[in-house]
N, C-alpha and C positions, 0 to 999 in steps of 0.2 A: 408252105412251111419248109418242106424238104430239109429237115434236120432231125436229130434224135435228142431226146429229152430225159433228164432226171427231174422229176417233179416232186417238190417238197410236199409233205402231208398237208401243210397249211393251205395250199392251193386246192387240193382235192376236197378237203373239208369245206372250204369256202364255196366251191362249185356246187356242193350238195346242200348248203345251208343258206336259204334266202335272206335270213336276218343279218348275215355277214356283210360288212361294208363292201368288200371286194367281190361279192357274189357275181354280179354281172360279168366282170372281166374274167373271173376264174371259170365260170360256166362256159363262156364263149370260147376261151382258150381250150378247155377240156373237150368241148364239142368239135373244134377244129382238129385237134390232135386225133380224136377218134375217127372222124370222117375221112381224114387224110391218111389214116393208118400209119402215122409217124411212129418210129420206134421209141419205146419208153422203157428205160432201164432204171429200176428202183431197187433199193435194198429191201430185204424181207422185213426189216424194221417197220416199213410203212404199214404192214397189216395190224400189229398191235397198236400203233399210233392212231390209225383210223378207227379201229374198234373202240378204243378208249375215248377219243374225241367225240365221237357220235354218241356213245352210251352215256358219257358224263354230261355232255351238252344238252342232250334231249331226254336224259333219264330213262333210256330204253336200251338195256343191254342186248336184247335180241336184234334190235335194229343196228347196233354197232357191229355185231358179228356178221349180220347179213351184208352190211355195207363193205366190210373188209373182204368177204367172200366174193361179192360182186366185182370188186376191183380185179380179182384174179382172172376175170373173163374179158378184161379190156383188150382190144386188138393190139397186136404187136408188143405186148408187155413181156418183159423179161425181169424176173425177180432174182436178185443176186444175194447169195448167202454171205453173211458177215463172217468170213473165214479169218484165219490169223493174219494173212497178208493184207487183206482189206482193213482189218481192225488196226494194224500197225500204221497203214497210210492214214486212216481216220485220226489216229492218235497224233500223228505228226501234224496234220492239218489243224486239229483242235489246239495243239500247243502253239504252233506258229502263228495262227490267225486269231487265237483267243475265242474260239467258238465253243458252244455247248456241244456235248458229245453227239447227240442225234443230228445236229446241223452238220457236224464234221463228217458223219457217215454219208449223208447225201452228197456233200462236196467230194468226198473220196470216190464215190461211185461215178460222179460226173468227170472227175479227173482221170480215173482208170479207163473209162469207156469213151472219153472225148465227147460227152454230151453237153448240152446247154442246161444249166441248172435254172429251174423256174421256181421262185419262192415268193412268199409275201413277207418274209422275215427281213426287215430292213437291216438289222445288224448283220445277218448272214450275208446279204447282198453287198453291203458296204465293205465288210472285211475281206470279201473275196474279189473285190474289184481289181482287175488286172491279173488275177490268178487263173480264172477260168471264165468262159462265156456264161453270163448269168443275168437274170432280170426278172421282173414281175410279169405276170401273165398279160 
């Protein structure tokens, strides 16, 4: 792999959820990233997104919290605070490329740190084509 990644919450949730259509590719991707200890740079926003997605999807709040906590132990993970500078970049990306706020935050992290954005969100990937390296798992 030899790259660094910003991984959208959609991929992480899919890797955990066998009922998801993209589960096999998401799980294989996350396993490769973990095994190769590739750098992963994510906004802290990922934690409440994961907790919410798992708790709501499975009806188990404790599992959602445990899943978010477990992510913090992922090898070579750097969590980036959404400070004013990053928020302004995300706002610019959101406005320029007509992205939802959370999608723009992941894109801003990828732009700031020069990582490849990995997402299952087709709109996010389509609108960022040519802006930054991005693709599905």
